Residue, then its C-alpha position, 0 to 999 in steps of 0.5 A: m452468461k450472456t447477461l454477464e458478458t453484456y454487463f462487463e462489456f466483453a464485446r466492446l472491450q474485446t475480451n472473453w472469459r478465458q482471457e479474463t480468468l488468466a489475467g486474474l490469476t496473473t494479477f494474483l501471482t504478482m501480488a500474492y506476496i502481500i499474504f505473508v509480507n503484511p503479517s510480518i509487518l503488522a506482527e511487529a505491532g503486536m498483532p497475531a501473524a496468523a490472524v493478520s494473514a487471514a484478514t489480509c486474504v479476506s479483505a483483499g478478496l472481498a475488496s477485489i471482488l467489490m471493485g470488479a463487480l461494482a466499478r467493473y475495472p481490472i484493478a485488484m486491492a489489498p492492504g497497502m505496502g507503506l501504509n502497513a509500515y506506517f501503521t506499525y512503525g509510525v503509529v503503534k511503535g512510534m507513537g505508542v498507540p495500541w493496534e486496536t486504536a490504530l485500526g479504529a483510525v483506519f476505519l475512520s479514514g475509510l468512513l471519511f473517504l466514503l463521505l467525501t466520495a458521496l459529497g463529490v469532494r474527493r475529485w475536488i481535492v484531487e484537482s487541488i493537490p500539487r502534482p509533484l507531491y503525488s510522485a514524491t509520496a510514492v518514492g518516499i514510501g518506497l525508501f521507507i519500505a526498503l529501509i525496513g527491509l534492509k533492517n529486517a535483513g540485518v544489512v543495516a543496523a542502528s549506530p549511536a555514532t552515525i545513526l545507521t551503519l552496516g550490519n553483520l553480513r556474516a550472520p546466517a540470516t543476513l546471508l540467506s536474506l541477501a541470497g533471496l534478494l539476488l534470486t528474487a531480483a534475477l527472477l524479476i529481471v527475466g520477467f517472471r511474474a511471480a518472482i517475489l512469491l517464488g523468491a520468498a518461498a525459496t528463501t523460506a525453504a532454505a531457512v527451514a533446511l538450515g534450521l533458521s525457521r521451523i514449520a509450525v501449524g497455527a490455528p484454523p483460518l476462521e479461528a485465527l481471524a477471530q483474534t483481530a476481527f472487530h477488535l478495532n477501538i473506534p472511540a479511542a481513535f476520536q482523540l485529537g492527537l490521533a487526527e493526524i493519523v487519520f489524515a495520513f491514512l486518508f491522504v496516502d490512500l487517496f494518492d495511492n488509489l489515484g496513481t494506480l487507477l491512472a496507471v492501470a486504466n491508461r495501460a488498459g485503454l480505459i481512459e476516454k479521449d477527454g481524459q475522463i475516467p468512466r465510473i470514477g465515483r464507483i471506483l472511489s466508493a469501492d476503495s472506501l468500502a474496502t478500507i472499512a472492511g479491512s479495518l473490521s477484519g483486522t488489517s491496515t488500509v486497503v488500496s488499489y495495487i499497481e500489480s494489477a497492470a500485470g493482469v492488464a498486460a496479460g489481457g485483462r480488460s474488465g472487472v472479471t479480472a479483479i473478481v478472479t483475483g479476489l476469489c484466489f485471495l479467498a481460496a488462499l485463506w486456507v494457507a494462513p495457518f502455515l505462514g508462521v514458518i516464513p522468517s523475516a529473512a524471506t520477507a525482507p527481499a520483498l520489501i527491498l524490491v518493492g521499494a526499488l520498484m517504487m523508485a520509478h516515480t522519480a522520473e515523473i518529477d520535473w527536477a529542473n523546476l525548483r518550485d516543484s522539485i524542492p518540496a518533492f525532495l523534502t517529502i521524499v527524504a523526510i518520510p524514511m528519515t523521520f519514519s513517518i509518512a505524515n511528517g513527509l507529507s506535511l513538510g512537502f505541503l508546507s514548503f510548496t505553499l511557502l515557496q509559491l508565496l515567496t516567489g510571487r506565485a500566490r495566486h497559483v496556489p489552490p485555496f484548499v492547499y492554503a487551508l491544509s498548509a495552515i492546519l499542518l503548520a498548526r500541527f508542527l507548532y502546537l501538536g509536535s511532530g507526532 
């Protein structure tokens, strides 16, 4: 035990096993909603919900343990919200790509991430990316997630005249979803850490009681997992038309991981005085390996979770916090067969509220600086309005570069941004919007 305490620097971080364990449990409770929300999204891509639930538990468990043991940070990982929506609605349903091929694209993005990390290129890329687009991407994804949640709840519906319109609010499922939204929001406001999880559980119980859902036990977890594990189609993902998909997974994972890392590390006091983040190479390597493992098990891109900040607030300082969270996810694998009972009315509030929480990133954008705020705005609105993260990122990059050129600041644009902007322009001109 003393050897482990030395490895995880308990003395320097002023922590102990009890504190780390409680912090890990806290982190798990705040992000456990992904166990049922992720399957509800990927099921619309044609993937078996029980299998995705099992894959979510396996990938989140192994990834969090890897992050804690290798990088020694209290950062938990799981399939990312936003990227799972892009996987389903942007790639599979929007572009007609089979989910097996989409998993192959996730695998390639993770492999490319690992290569860039090994070559030290990722840090250079991070320093070249226009900062306003970091926050704008998070906000755009938040709106994207919220829109999907509102649609699943029946609050909004398609309209040939106005594109979107108000749904039938008198429908039993919609009324139940709105009740779940209010309950979950109230729990969040009073500071209940497992608010999203409890809200979904209460809404599901009400759905069963009202006959809107029924209890059905699926296959055992390992048997269910076999329906998606190693079903990825990597050769098909090498096609030229899928390059932008790999790029989107890669790019958003980079932003998501960096933003979470900075937020959690700063909250835990782990950033050095010169602004450097210790062991950042290990953090990025763990992130890359997690995405590869997730695609092999049968789920979309695995990312760092901002909910890790809840564990830090509960006292988590070392990698033991992440390891405990990972063990909780592996234990949760055995509830996977029962998740078919959860209706979209119960998961929709989670999507809407996660989207609402991501709106906090708007405060990080300097709206008075039009050179920054206009590309950020285009990124934000294009992601939900085109139902594509790739389109939003592309418009943001292109507008940022062109506005710098047109306003006499060409020298302030990093070479990498010029190169990327040229690629994105070619994408719009020759490959279409995707």
